[in-house]
Legacy VTK file of the C-alpha trace (Angstrom):
# vtk DataFile Version 3.0
C-alpha trace
ASCII
DATASET POLYDATA
POINTS 309 float
-5.402 -8.208 -23.162
-4.273 -11.523 -21.754
-4.356 -12.266 -18.018
-4.517 -8.630 -17.023
-4.905 -9.073 -13.310
-2.211 -9.614 -10.775
0.338 -11.669 -12.631
3.030 -9.397 -11.270
1.704 -9.814 -7.757
2.000 -13.547 -8.228
5.670 -13.034 -8.995
5.957 -11.057 -5.773
4.254 -13.792 -3.774
1.375 -11.452 -2.979
-1.520 -13.106 -4.741
-2.047 -16.346 -6.555
-4.512 -15.966 -9.365
-4.739 -14.588 -12.865
-7.611 -12.397 -13.966
-9.904 -12.718 -16.940
-8.756 -11.441 -20.299
-10.482 -8.862 -22.455
-12.488 -11.535 -24.241
-14.700 -11.501 -21.148
-15.718 -7.959 -22.047
-17.351 -9.032 -25.296
-20.987 -8.127 -25.647
-22.167 -11.627 -26.581
-23.979 -13.465 -23.824
-22.087 -16.367 -22.275
-23.467 -19.787 -21.514
-22.988 -21.228 -18.042
-20.184 -23.446 -19.368
-18.433 -20.257 -20.537
-18.892 -18.801 -17.053
-17.142 -21.863 -15.663
-14.334 -21.339 -18.148
-13.993 -17.716 -17.040
-13.735 -18.860 -13.434
-11.005 -21.336 -14.317
-9.094 -18.605 -16.133
-9.388 -16.284 -13.146
-8.688 -18.914 -10.487
-6.524 -21.646 -12.034
-5.257 -22.912 -8.667
-8.516 -22.698 -6.707
-11.773 -24.555 -6.348
-14.836 -22.560 -7.360
-18.447 -23.351 -6.576
-21.543 -21.458 -7.694
-23.572 -21.061 -4.507
-26.426 -18.884 -5.677
-27.920 -17.198 -8.715
-29.912 -14.007 -8.757
-31.086 -11.358 -11.168
-29.538 -7.928 -10.888
-30.788 -5.189 -13.205
-32.261 -7.889 -15.445
-28.943 -9.758 -15.677
-28.302 -13.216 -14.253
-25.523 -13.068 -11.659
-23.720 -16.012 -10.084
-22.378 -15.895 -6.521
-19.209 -17.955 -6.378
-17.360 -19.463 -3.429
-13.615 -19.531 -4.039
-11.433 -21.894 -1.994
-7.644 -21.649 -2.058
-4.881 -23.004 0.143
-4.986 -19.790 2.163
-8.740 -19.708 2.772
-12.019 -18.762 1.154
-13.353 -15.745 -0.681
-16.154 -14.807 -3.020
-16.739 -13.547 -6.525
-19.725 -12.410 -8.555
-19.864 -13.047 -12.281
-22.580 -12.164 -14.770
-24.177 -14.382 -17.379
-22.107 -12.446 -19.911
-18.810 -13.540 -18.363
-18.016 -10.229 -16.643
-16.868 -10.100 -13.047
-18.822 -7.648 -10.916
-16.134 -8.192 -8.315
-13.676 -10.894 -7.388
-10.973 -11.573 -4.878
-9.035 -14.152 -2.896
-8.123 -14.134 0.791
-4.513 -13.632 1.689
-2.315 -12.720 4.608
0.860 -12.214 2.626
3.399 -9.835 4.078
3.477 -7.207 1.321
-0.263 -6.524 1.475
-0.488 -6.753 5.252
2.461 -4.402 5.703
0.966 -1.976 3.188
-2.330 -1.846 5.064
-0.626 -1.617 8.442
1.418 1.335 7.193
-1.647 3.094 5.792
-3.701 2.737 8.988
-0.819 3.386 11.375
-1.918 5.980 13.918
-5.574 5.573 12.932
-6.611 2.265 14.499
-5.238 0.712 17.682
-5.638 -2.916 16.640
-3.818 -4.571 13.757
-5.784 -5.258 10.541
-7.190 -8.767 10.404
-8.972 -11.070 7.932
-7.642 -9.252 4.884
-9.221 -9.734 1.456
-8.400 -7.997 -1.783
-11.090 -7.287 -4.349
-11.295 -5.863 -7.827
-14.372 -4.253 -9.317
-15.068 -4.120 -13.048
-16.543 -0.986 -14.576
-17.197 0.488 -17.998
-17.138 4.131 -18.971
-18.233 5.875 -22.154
-17.634 9.403 -23.428
-20.518 11.516 -24.739
-20.437 14.883 -26.477
-22.094 17.609 -24.400
-23.100 21.221 -24.866
-20.625 24.097 -25.238
-17.855 21.764 -26.331
-17.821 19.754 -23.120
-17.447 15.989 -23.027
-19.041 13.833 -20.365
-18.191 10.325 -19.188
-20.764 7.918 -17.791
-19.631 5.007 -15.645
-21.516 1.701 -15.416
-21.021 -1.533 -13.562
-21.002 -4.888 -15.341
-24.795 -5.308 -15.132
-25.422 -1.923 -16.728
-26.299 0.159 -13.670
-25.329 3.808 -14.088
-22.963 4.635 -11.232
-21.831 8.164 -12.051
-21.548 10.877 -14.683
-18.447 13.072 -14.864
-17.164 15.943 -16.860
-14.204 14.230 -18.538
-11.789 16.820 -17.166
-12.930 15.779 -13.666
-12.465 12.112 -14.565
-8.984 12.861 -15.835
-8.136 14.658 -12.610
-9.351 11.664 -10.592
-7.464 9.125 -12.668
-4.266 11.128 -12.691
-4.217 12.175 -16.342
-3.236 15.816 -16.755
-2.865 15.967 -12.968
0.206 13.821 -12.514
3.358 15.019 -10.893
6.864 15.161 -12.225
8.135 12.721 -14.783
9.496 9.488 -13.348
13.197 8.732 -13.572
14.439 6.244 -16.132
14.838 3.580 -13.427
11.341 4.217 -12.065
9.824 4.192 -15.543
11.537 0.904 -16.363
10.137 -0.691 -13.208
6.609 0.559 -13.947
6.950 -0.600 -17.542
7.645 -4.109 -16.253
4.477 -4.109 -14.131
2.319 -2.734 -16.939
3.616 -5.249 -19.495
2.816 -8.143 -17.183
-0.807 -7.020 -17.028
-1.076 -5.687 -20.572
1.651 -7.197 -22.777
0.709 -5.149 -25.839
0.462 -1.817 -24.025
2.334 1.113 -25.531
3.552 3.376 -22.728
3.760 7.036 -23.712
4.976 8.338 -20.359
5.380 7.498 -16.669
4.798 10.128 -13.994
4.507 10.433 -10.237
0.832 9.967 -9.391
-1.283 12.240 -7.239
-2.542 9.114 -5.454
0.548 8.858 -3.288
4.298 9.161 -3.076
5.050 5.629 -4.264
2.344 5.451 -6.971
2.984 6.095 -10.640
0.688 7.053 -13.472
1.405 5.175 -16.704
0.002 7.030 -19.696
-0.821 4.392 -22.314
-1.695 4.853 -25.961
-5.167 3.409 -25.416
-5.588 3.648 -21.671
-3.886 4.229 -18.356
-2.732 2.462 -15.209
-1.887 3.645 -11.702
0.479 1.265 -9.911
2.879 1.558 -7.000
6.529 0.572 -6.803
5.603 -2.863 -5.400
3.212 -3.716 -8.244
-0.074 -3.083 -6.411
-2.566 -1.650 -8.883
-4.747 1.288 -7.844
-6.750 1.230 -11.070
-6.479 0.813 -14.792
-8.607 1.163 -17.877
-8.207 0.376 -21.549
-10.102 1.668 -24.555
-12.440 -0.761 -26.301
-14.762 -0.480 -29.285
-18.187 0.786 -28.136
-19.664 -2.169 -30.024
-17.847 -4.486 -27.592
-19.582 -3.100 -24.522
-21.583 -5.810 -22.711
-25.214 -5.938 -23.754
-26.525 -4.736 -20.351
-24.371 -1.598 -20.640
-25.508 -0.967 -24.201
-29.157 -1.292 -23.152
-28.636 1.143 -20.284
-26.976 3.664 -22.609
-29.830 3.434 -25.122
-32.455 3.866 -22.393
-30.738 6.767 -20.599
-28.843 8.922 -23.104
-29.797 10.528 -26.385
-26.187 11.077 -27.494
-24.133 8.257 -28.969
-20.885 7.299 -27.211
-17.703 8.445 -28.943
-15.329 6.310 -26.857
-15.651 3.361 -24.503
-13.376 1.934 -21.823
-13.179 -1.139 -19.661
-11.512 -0.665 -16.310
-11.004 -2.053 -12.851
-10.194 -0.607 -9.475
-8.813 -2.364 -6.447
-9.620 -2.206 -2.755
-8.757 -4.121 0.373
-11.299 -5.220 2.970
-10.217 -6.005 6.510
-11.476 -6.040 10.089
-10.649 -3.714 12.969
-11.993 -3.959 16.505
-14.465 -1.512 17.998
-14.276 -0.353 21.616
-16.570 -3.265 22.577
-14.544 -5.817 20.658
-16.969 -6.102 17.766
-15.444 -6.210 14.271
-15.540 -3.077 12.136
-15.281 -3.769 8.413
-13.019 -1.318 6.577
-12.698 -0.940 2.814
-9.528 0.850 1.776
-7.834 1.711 -1.519
-4.166 0.742 -1.984
-3.040 4.330 -1.343
-4.773 4.422 2.056
-8.006 6.213 1.086
-10.937 4.839 3.110
-13.942 3.868 0.983
-16.224 2.651 3.750
-16.307 1.775 7.439
-19.115 -0.555 8.463
-20.194 -1.854 11.853
-22.643 -4.678 11.111
-23.648 -5.119 14.759
-24.468 -1.432 15.130
-26.437 -1.519 11.884
-28.430 -4.559 13.035
-29.167 -2.898 16.393
-30.337 0.254 14.619
-32.628 -1.689 12.293
-34.100 -3.610 15.229
-34.725 -0.349 17.095
-36.436 1.164 14.048
-38.638 -1.921 13.644
-39.595 -1.806 17.318
-40.416 1.885 17.019
-42.677 1.244 14.038
-44.476 -1.559 15.869
-45.061 0.693 18.863
-46.433 3.464 16.657
-48.860 1.212 14.797
-51.578 0.898 17.541
-51.600 4.658 18.033
-52.049 5.230 14.325
-54.899 2.694 14.201
-56.625 4.251 17.237
-56.477 7.679 15.572
-58.349 6.290 12.575
LINES 1 310
309 0 1 2 3 4 5 6 7 8 9 10 11 12 13 14 15 16 17 18 19 20 21 22 23 24 25 26 27 28 29 30 31 32 33 34 35 36 37 38 39 40 41 42 43 44 45 46 47 48 49 50 51 52 53 54 55 56 57 58 59 60 61 62 63 64 65 66 67 68 69 70 71 72 73 74 75 76 77 78 79 80 81 82 83 84 85 86 87 88 89 90 91 92 93 94 95 96 97 98 99 100 101 102 103 104 105 106 107 108 109 110 111 112 113 114 115 116 117 118 119 120 121 122 123 124 125 126 127 128 129 130 131 132 133 134 135 136 137 138 139 140 141 142 143 144 145 146 147 148 149 150 151 152 153 154 155 156 157 158 159 160 161 162 163 164 165 166 167 168 169 170 171 172 173 174 175 176 177 178 179 180 181 182 183 184 185 186 187 188 189 190 191 192 193 194 195 196 197 198 199 200 201 202 203 204 205 206 207 208 209 210 211 212 213 214 215 216 217 218 219 220 221 222 223 224 225 226 227 228 229 230 231 232 233 234 235 236 237 238 239 240 241 242 243 244 245 246 247 248 249 250 251 252 253 254 255 256 257 258 259 260 261 262 263 264 265 266 267 268 269 270 271 272 273 274 275 276 277 278 279 280 281 282 283 284 285 286 287 288 289 290 291 292 293 294 295 296 297 298 299 300 301 302 303 304 305 306 307 308
């Protein structure tokens, strides 16, 4: 899959980078020079700088500063060439209007400092008891994030839970978006998605994509050979499950991060999916105050505990 991420958004003037291709999902470990190549593929028109390295779940992870004409953002890439997450800052009208529409009536202030991120994940299917099949989802460093009954996963993704069939005109438009991300995709049907009125579920021969009528991608996944799972994921599977995977998928989901103002003027960080679902609301100042209060409480309790002994 060549340049799967956001080429259609580039055409819309929404975002200006191209994502890594499926070669980055290969299990073979990448050298640092290969990591640099992956960054150039993902951000051809930006400057990237590795600012830090750390070990996450036994995997070397690079923190990357990304500088574009519109500002700065961050990315995290593993030593195997997989992006844990990546994004670029933007204030383009289509995204800003989408967010403003989704939060209309919820927040008083307008969304500010908008970033868009994508998160890479892998899922594998396992045979279970009584004819059930389970799917386990991992991040790019092999951490187990969730286990689903596959029927539940299908409901969440839209498969077998989609709405009415899209019109020929709608299907043609969705087909154009899908082919820009996945040129070789074979579309078996396009349906109205349960994720929202202007989102469509594209049923692909070896995967699926949920995209809206402006080309913003909610999520997608494509089937890969289980042997092509990154080594950290394969190690996690071997250490956690007795059953062997029957199918494997590589996928990504998208979210926007932006600031809103609290009643005291402090920024509240909001993470929101393209259809308006809120993933997280975080007040860093409140969290810092709470941690300081807890630390002070522990310090005050320490003398009493020592005196009791």
